[in-house]
C-alpha positions in Angstrom: 74.4 85.4 158.8 75.7 84.7 155.3 79.1 83.0 155.1 82.0 84.7 153.2 81.5 82.2 150.3 77.8 83.1 150.1 78.6 86.8 150.2 81.1 86.4 147.3 78.8 84.3 145.2 77.5 87.2 142.9 81.0 88.4 142.3 83.0 85.2 142.2 84.1 85.8 138.5 84.9 89.4 139.2 87.1 88.6 142.2 89.0 85.9 140.2 89.6 88.5 137.4 90.6 91.0 139.9 93.3 88.7 141.3 94.9 88.6 137.9 94.7 92.3 137.3 95.9 93.2 140.8 99.0 90.9 140.4 99.7 92.6 137.1 99.4 96.1 138.7 102.2 95.1 141.2 104.7 93.9 138.7 108.2 95.4 138.6 111.5 94.9 136.8 113.3 94.7 140.1 113.5 91.0 141.2 113.6 91.8 145.0 110.4 93.9 144.6 108.7 91.1 142.7 109.7 88.6 145.4 108.2 90.8 148.2 105.0 91.7 146.4 104.5 88.0 145.6 105.0 87.2 149.3 102.4 89.9 150.2 99.8 88.7 147.6 100.1 85.1 148.8 99.3 86.2 152.3 96.3 88.4 151.5 93.4 88.7 153.9 89.7 88.3 153.1 89.8 91.1 150.6 86.8 92.8 152.0 87.6 96.1 150.3 87.4 94.8 146.7 84.3 92.9 147.7 82.7 96.2 148.8 83.6 97.7 145.5 82.3 94.9 143.2 79.1 94.4 145.2 78.3 98.1 145.3 78.9 98.5 141.5 76.8 95.4 140.7 74.0 96.6 143.1 73.9 100.1 141.4 74.4 99.1 137.8 77.3 96.8 136.6 81.0 96.1 137.0 83.1 97.9 134.4 86.8 98.2 133.5 86.9 101.2 135.7 85.5 99.2 138.6 88.5 96.8 138.3 90.8 99.9 138.3 89.1 101.2 141.4 89.6 97.9 143.2 93.3 97.7 142.2 93.9 101.3 143.4 92.2 100.8 146.7 94.0 97.5 147.4 97.3 99.0 146.4 96.7 101.8 148.8 95.5 99.5 151.6 98.5 97.2 151.2 100.9 100.2 151.2 99.4 101.5 154.5 99.7 98.0 156.1 103.4 97.7 155.1 104.1 101.2 156.4 102.0 100.6 159.6 104.1 97.6 160.5 107.2 99.7 160.3 105.7 102.5 162.4 104.4 99.9 165.0 107.6 97.8 164.8 105.4 94.8 164.2 107.0 91.5 163.3 103.7 89.7 162.3 100.9 90.4 159.9 97.9 88.0 159.7 100.0 85.3 161.4 102.9 85.5 159.1 106.2 87.5 159.3 105.7 91.1 158.2 107.7 92.6 155.4 109.9 94.6 157.7 110.6 91.5 159.9 111.9 89.7 156.8 113.6 92.5 154.8 114.1 95.2 157.4 112.5 98.7 157.7 114.2 100.4 154.9 113.1 97.9 152.3 109.5 97.9 153.8 109.2 101.7 153.5 110.4 101.6 149.9 108.0 98.8 149.1 105.1 100.8 150.5 106.3 103.9 148.6 106.4 101.8 145.4 102.8 100.8 145.9 101.7 104.4 146.4 103.6 105.3 143.2 101.6 102.6 141.4 98.4 104.2 142.6 99.4 107.5 140.9 100.8 105.9 137.7 97.8 103.6 137.2 95.4 106.4 137.6 97.2 108.6 135.1 97.7 105.7 132.6 94.0 104.9 132.6 93.1 108.6 132.9 91.1 107.9 136.0 91.5 111.4 137.5 88.1 111.2 139.3 89.2 108.0 141.0 92.6 109.5 141.8 90.8 112.4 143.5 88.8 110.0 145.7 91.9 107.9 146.6 94.0 111.0 147.3 91.4 112.3 149.7 91.6 108.9 151.5 95.4 109.1 151.8 95.1 112.6 153.4 92.4 111.5 155.8 94.2 108.3 156.9 97.4 110.3 157.7 95.5 113.0 159.5 93.6 110.5 161.6 96.7 108.6 162.6 98.4 111.9 163.7 95.3 113.1 165.5 95.3 109.8 167.4 99.0 110.1 168.3 98.5 113.7 169.5 95.5 112.8 171.7 97.0 109.5 173.1 99.9 111.5 174.7 97.5 113.4 176.9 94.7 110.8 177.3 92.1 113.5 176.9 90.3 112.1 173.9 86.5 112.6 173.9 84.0 110.4 172.1 83.6 113.1 169.5 87.4 113.1 168.8 87.4 109.3 168.8 84.8 109.2 166.0 86.8 111.8 164.0 90.0 109.6 164.4 88.3 106.4 163.3 86.3 108.2 160.5 89.6 109.3 159.0 91.8 106.3 159.9 89.5 103.3 159.1 86.2 104.5 157.7 87.6 106.7 155.0 89.0 103.7 153.1 85.7 101.8 153.1 83.9 105.1 152.2 86.4 105.3 149.3 85.5 101.8 148.1 81.8 102.5 147.9 82.1 106.0 146.4 84.6 104.9 143.8 82.4 101.9 142.9 79.5 104.3 142.2 81.7 106.5 140.1 83.1 103.5 138.2 79.6 102.4 137.0 78.5 105.9 136.1 76.3 106.5 139.1 77.7 109.8 140.3 74.2 110.7 141.3 74.5 108.3 144.3 78.3 108.6 144.9 77.8 110.9 148.0 75.2 108.5 149.5 77.5 105.5 148.9 80.4 107.4 150.5 78.2 108.0 153.6 77.2 104.3 153.6 80.8 103.1 153.4 81.9 105.6 156.2 79.2 104.3 158.5 80.2 100.7 157.8 83.8 101.6 158.5 82.9 103.1 161.8 81.0 100.0 162.8 84.0 97.9 161.6 86.4 99.8 163.8 84.2 99.6 166.9 84.0 95.8 166.4 87.9 95.8 166.4 87.8 97.8 169.7 85.5 95.3 171.3 87.8 92.4 170.3 90.5 93.8 172.6 88.1 93.0 175.5 86.2 90.1 174.1 82.5 90.6 173.2 79.1 90.7 175.1 78.1 87.3 176.4 81.2 85.8 174.9 84.3 87.1 176.7 87.3 85.3 175.3 90.8 85.8 176.5 91.2 89.6 175.9 94.5 90.8 174.6 94.6 94.3 176.0 96.8 95.4 173.1 95.0 98.7 172.8 95.6 99.5 176.4 99.3 98.5 176.2 99.6 100.8 173.2 97.7 103.6 175.1 95.0 103.7 172.4 91.9 105.4 173.5 89.1 103.1 172.2 85.3 103.5 172.6 84.8 101.1 175.6 87.6 102.8 177.6 86.4 106.3 176.7 82.9 105.5 177.8 84.0 104.3 181.2 86.3 107.3 181.7 83.4 109.6 181.0 80.8 107.8 183.1 82.4 106.0 186.0 83.2 107.6 189.4 86.5 109.4 189.9 88.2 106.5 191.7 87.7 104.1 188.7 88.6 106.9 186.3 91.9 107.6 188.2 92.7 103.9 188.4 92.3 103.4 184.7 94.3 106.5 183.8 97.1 105.4 186.1 97.2 101.9 184.5 97.2 103.3 180.9 99.8 105.9 181.7 102.2 104.2 184.1 101.5 100.4 184.1 100.6 99.6 180.5 103.5 97.1 180.3 102.3 95.1 183.3 100.1 92.2 182.2 98.2 91.9 185.5 97.4 95.6 185.6 96.3 95.6 182.0 93.9 92.6 182.8 92.6 94.6 185.7 91.9 97.6 183.5 90.0 95.3 181.1 87.9 94.0 183.9 87.1 97.5 185.0 86.0 98.5 181.5 83.8 95.4 181.2 82.3 95.8 184.7 81.4 99.4 184.1 79.5 98.8 180.8 82.1 99.8 178.3 81.6 96.8 176.0 77.8 96.9 176.1 77.9 100.6 175.2 80.3 100.1 172.3 78.3 97.1 171.0 75.0 99.1 171.1 76.7 102.0 169.3 78.1 99.7 166.7 74.6 98.2 166.0 73.1 101.7 165.8 75.6 102.8 163.2 75.2 99.6 161.2 71.4 100.3 161.1 72.0 103.9 159.9 74.2 102.5 157.1 71.6 99.9 155.9 68.9 102.6 156.0 70.9 104.5 153.3 70.5 101.7 150.8 67.0 100.7 151.7 65.5 102.4 148.6 67.9 100.7 146.2 66.1 97.9 144.3 66.5 94.4 145.7 69.1 92.1 143.9 71.5 89.3 144.6 74.3 91.9 144.8 72.4 94.0 147.3 71.6 91.0 149.5 75.3 90.1 149.5 76.3 93.7 150.3 73.9 93.7 153.3 75.4 90.3 154.2 78.9 91.8 154.1 77.8 94.7 156.4 76.4 92.1 158.8 79.6 90.1 158.6 81.7 93.1 159.6 79.8 93.5 162.9 79.3 89.7 163.6 82.8 88.4 162.7 84.8 86.4 165.2 88.2 87.9 164.4 
């Protein structure tokens, strides 16, 4: 598997330039806002979404000014959703650091997220990127719908595998789909924009299933599972599989723990063991690999290049990462 450094190798210069442009896109005349956005930028993650955009554009044709705009728009949207998510989830940490709401309280965090969403609109209009705005706006709608669908279903614990995939398609996969579609549009390859959207969507599905597996450990390498999804009553693929296939006594025990004992650490650990014992992890892992293969098949016909090899490496990284 390629390392993150090797994956980034064909787009190193573009990522460095993006850093500068993204910082510029966040600027404000309000000192408090500048202080908070600076704090967010300094604690950025692996920036996988901009990497998907630059590698896709380079694989299809070349990186353009519009590609930088697409990367800034997606990263602004992604950051805004993270800030808002921390408020909704009452989370005090993000990537090992204090969250914005923990340091500046909920009201400020909500306004910071709103500011970033307004920058998405304004940057699109300033640059006359209405096609990119259309793609981004669709993503905002889908992410919101996915979150609400999950909340609705979690209350009744009646989520099917079909509904689960619809939730994660909207909640997680839509943003990676947006990365790949907007990259194609940015380098004037509208002819493959639909295909690249499908590719990104499949990668996003595989990415989310990997996150589901982390809650339990992973096949052959079960670490100390967190059980966070069970505590939050999130219906993830390993749990759904066992609820659909195990006998009624196991199913009833799991439902009872998720509904009534999700704050009890011993009960949560027992639920995790039940899911592992009844093949939930193996099933989710196999499904993730199947979806990853479908994604890679979509770009098989695209000519080989350093950027394409790195993009394939990035897809492999999403399903093989350790955290």
